[in-house]
N, C-alpha and C positions, 0 to 999 in steps of 0.2 A: 407532528410530521416526522417521518423516519427518513434518515439518509444512510447511505452505505458507501463504503470505499474499499478498495482492494489494494494489497501491496505486500512486498516481501518484508519490508521494515527491517532489513538487514543493516547492521552497523547504524542503529538508530541515531538520528542527528536532528538538528534544529529544523531542517526542511520538512522532515516527517512531522515534527511537533507543530509547525506552522500549518501544514495541510490539515491535521486533525483539529486544530483550533478553528481554522477558517470554516471547516465543514460543520463543526458543532454550532457555530454562530448562525448557521442557516437551518438547523433542525432541532427537534426536541430530543430525539433518540439517534445516536450515531452507532452504527454497526460497522465494525472493521473486520474484514476477512484477510487474515494473514496467510500468505502462501506457504504451503508445505515445502519441505526440503526437496522432495521429488519434483514438485511443480517448478521450483526455481531451476533445478538442473535441466529439466526438459524444455521449459518455455524460455527461460532467460539464458540458457546454455552456459551457466556459471555455477560454481560451488558456493553455497551460502557460507558466510563467515561464522554465523551463529546458528545453532540448531533451532528447529521450529519451536520447541517448548520455551526456550529462552526468549525468542522474539515474541511469542504469545504472551509470556509473563510481563515483558516490558510494555507492550501495547496495552495490556489489561490494567496496568498501574497508572495509565495516563487519565487524568480527570475528565478529559473531553470525551472519552470512550465509554459507551454504555454496555455494549455487547461485543465480544470477540468470537469470531467463527473461523473455521479453517477453509482456505481455498486450496483444492487439490486437483489432481488430474481427473478425479471422478466426481468432484463437487466444485464446479466452477461458478462463474457469474450467474448463469441461468438458474442453477439449482439454489444458489444463495438468495436470489431475488424471489424465487418461488417460495422459499422457506420464510423469508423475513418481510416480504411485501413492502419494500421501501417506496417512498414517494420520489426519490431522486438518487442518482449516482454522482459521487464526487470524484473528480480526477484533477491532477495538477495540470496547469495550462502548458506544460511541456508536451502534453497530448493536444491534439487539435481535432476539429470536426472531420478532418481528412484522415487522421490516424486512429481515432476512436469516436464512433458515433453512438455506440450503445445499441445499434440497430438489432432488432430482433429481441431485445430485452424488455421492451415495453415500459421503460422508465426514462424520464428525461435526464440528460447529462448536464451537470454543472461543472464548468472549468474554473478551478481556483488558482489564484496567483502562485506560481512556482517560486521557491526561494532560490534566487540566483547564487551561483558560486559554491553550492554544496550539493553533493550527491553521493550515494554509496559507491558509484563507479569512481568518482574522484578520490574518495577515501581509500579505496582498494589500490588505485594507481599510486597514490602518495605513499602508502604503506609498502607496496612492492618496491618502489624506488628507494625509500629509506632503508629497507632491509638489504637491498643489493649494495648500498653504499657502506653499510656497516661491516661487510665481509672482508 
């Protein structure tokens, strides 16, 4: 069974690791599509902390990950699903059936437990606050 997940994986943290571990527990092959820098800028409307290649290399080194692909403005979820033919899509349960159904992708969505208290947004906010205090 093949599973696929998508993400920026910027400022890689234990929540990312938990998502990948939980996903791998449910499939034989885990494909992870790491968002390109341009994708993050356009879709998330933020600047990535780390360049795509660094994020790709980090995700590639995780033992739960079998294949790493790029999610870009021109190669999104539909294209990745067509290429890899996964049996399921994994997302954190910070998404819900109301916010992400996978509609039109033709693959069932599995919502995995989200690690509370950690996110890239929280890391960025803490870093920004600490940087301002040190000036």
